[in-house]
N, C-alpha and C positions, 0 to 999 in steps of 0.2 A: 768397731775399733777406729782409732784416729787415722790409721793408714789405709782403710778400706777404699777401694776404687782408685788406688794410687796410679798415676800415669808417670812412667819413668822419665828421667831427664832427657833433654835433647839439646843439641848445639845449634847456634845460628850465628852467622857472621853479619854484623851490622856495619854498613858503610860508614866511612869517616864522617864525623859530625860536622856539619857546616854551620859556622857561627853566623848569626844574623842580627841586624839592627832593625827595630820596629818602631814606628812612630804612629800614635793614635789608634783609634778603634774603627775598623771598617765594617760598620753594621750592615751595609748593603753591598759589600765587596763582591766583584765578579772578576775571576782570573781564569785564564784558559791555557791549554796546552794543545796545539793543533786545533782539532774540531771539538775538543772537550771543554765544556763550560762548567764552572762550579760557583754556586752562590749559597748563602745561608739565610735562614729566616727563623723568627721565633714562632714556635707552636706551643699549644698548652702543655705538652710533655717536656719540652726543652728546646733543643736546637735541631732544625731540619736542614740537611744538606740536599740541594737540588742540582742534578746533573742535566745539562742541556743535551749531552750526548755521551754515550759510553760505547767505545768501539766494539763491534760484534765479536771480534776475536778475543775479547777480554775473558780470562779464566780465573782471575783473582783480583779482589779490590781490598786494599788495606787502608783503613781509615784511622788516623791517629789524632786525638784531641790533646793539645798540650797547654797546660797552665804554667806560665812563666813567673807567676807571682808579680812582684813589682819590678822585675828586671826588664830592661830594654835590650841588653846585650848579654848573651849567655856565655859562660865559660866552660860549659860541658853539660852532658846529659843529666848529671846529678841535680842540676837546677830545675829540672822539668818534673811536673806532676802529670802523669800520662794516663789516658784512657783510650783503648783501641779495640777495633774489631777486624777480624780477618775473614772476608766474605768470599765464599766459594759455593760451587754446586747449585742446588735448587734455590738457596737464599740469594745467590748472585743473579740467577735468572729473573727472580722477582724484582730485584733492584733495577735490572736492565729495563724491565717493563714499566716500572713506576717512575724511575729516575729519582727516587727519594730514599734517604737514609735518616732516620730519626735517632738522635742520641739524647736520652733523658738524664744521663748521669753527668750533669753540669750544675754549677752553683750560681744563683742569681748574683749579678754584679761582677762576676769574674770574666776576664777577657781570655778567649781561647784562640790559639794558633792551630788551625786545622789543616792537616796534610793528608793527601790522598795519593796512593801509589797504585797504578794499574799494571797487572801482569798480562801481557798480550802474547797469545800463542800464534806465531806466524812462522816465517822461515827461520827466525831465531827467537828463542824464548827470552823475553827481556821485560824488565820493569821500565815503564816510561818514567821520565823525570817527574817527580811529584808535583801535583798542582796544589794550590793552597788558598785559603781564605782566612781572614781574621774576623772574629765575631764575639760580641758580649752577650752572655746569657741573661735572660729575663725570667726564666723559670727553670725548674729541674730538681733532680734528686741528688743529694750530696751526703758525704760523711758527716755525721753529727758532731764528732769531736776528734781531736788529733790523737793518733796512736803512735807508740814508739816501737821500733823494730831494732832490738838490741842484739849485738853480736856476743857470743860467748867468749870467755877469756882466751880460748885457743884460736878464735876466729875461724871456726869450722862449722858454725851453725848460727841460726837466728831465732828469736822468739818475739811474737807479737804481744804487746802489753795487754790486750783484751780482744774480745770478739767485736768486730766492726758493727756499728749501729748507724743506719741511714735515716735520712729525714722523712722517708716514706717507705711503704712496703716495697720490697724487692724480691725477685725470683732468682734463686741461685741455680747455677748449672750443677750437674752431678758432682763434678770436682769443684768444690766451693773455692778453694784457694789455689793461687799460682804464685810460686816464688821464683825469682830469677836473679842470678849473679851476672853483673855486667863488668867485664874486664877491659880496661882501656889499653889499646895498643897504639896510641898516639895517632900518627897520620895514616895508619893502616885501618883505622876504624875501631870497632869494639867487638868483643866476642861474648855471646850470651849463653848461659847454661840455665835451663829452667826445668821445673817439675811441678806437677799439679797433684793435689790431694783432696780427698773428700772433706776432711775436717781435722785440721792440725794447726795449732798456733806455733809450733816449733818445727823448724826444718833444718836438718843436718845435711849440708851439701858436701861435706867430706866424709869418706875418701872418694865418693863417686865423681866429684868434679875433677880432681887430679888424675884419677884413673882414666877418665874420658879424654882429658887433654893429652895424656901420655900415649894412650892407645891410638888416638886419631892423628897425632902429630900436629895439633892445631896451633900450638904455642911453643915458642922457643924458651929454653931455660932462662929464668930471670925473675925480676920483681915488677909487679904491675899494679897501678891504682885500680881499686875495685869497690863495688858496693852491691848490696842486695835490695831488691824491691819486692814488696808483698802486694798482691792484687786479690780482689774478689772477682770471681767469674759470675757474671750476672746475665740473665736472659731477658731480652725485650724485643717484641715484635719479630720473633723467629730469628733473631741475631744474638750471638753470644759476645758480650763485652767484658774485657779485662779492665777493671777499675782500680787504679792504684790507691792503696790505703795507708801505706807507710814505706819509708826508705831508711836503710841503715846509714850510719856514718861511713865516710870513705875509709878504706883500710888498704894495706899492701898485701896482695896475693903473691905468693912465691911458689914457683914451680921448680 
């Protein structure tokens, strides 16, 4: 059935979005934070990130590829087409040994802003300030055609227009789809509510979203800009990537 292997929703607080201005393409960019160095290069599969050093106390590595389209200045996260992986456990230990992360889910000619956050387990558990590099893809696997993610009339659910088709063979995770509601809280950041499913083109996020908000006290009563993003969960080289395939229009979420 469509809902088999369903992973129930969860909440995450996303820090306030930092608007940025970008000029040019840094094909051989090297940026660092402390002793951490990050650079990117083209490989036959797509883009390879190379780390000069990963602190030994790192317990989580979050890698986010962002396609800003033709924009040089972003007005919000709705402008971004995102692909990300959250690396932990044995996968992280392998990345520490090799210093490399390969993302094949990029499109030739597209420019990517790549951000890496490291979670360091020390006296205080904390994310280091993200390090970043900008790079243009020369190879990769991408969505073959645009998809629509339409809201229903009541704005309580979304439906993908069709099954995503990619430019080459891909390997899906057991939960093929991930849907996420992003609620904008202005200078406080964003609140995300997500759910994964084995095979479902329709996701009804209500009443679960509002029940979760109310029970957890995550959000004050009011009206908030929001949108929904649909991802495919794809496996490559022992890493699971969430690859954005569609985004709904902006709407007002009321609690």
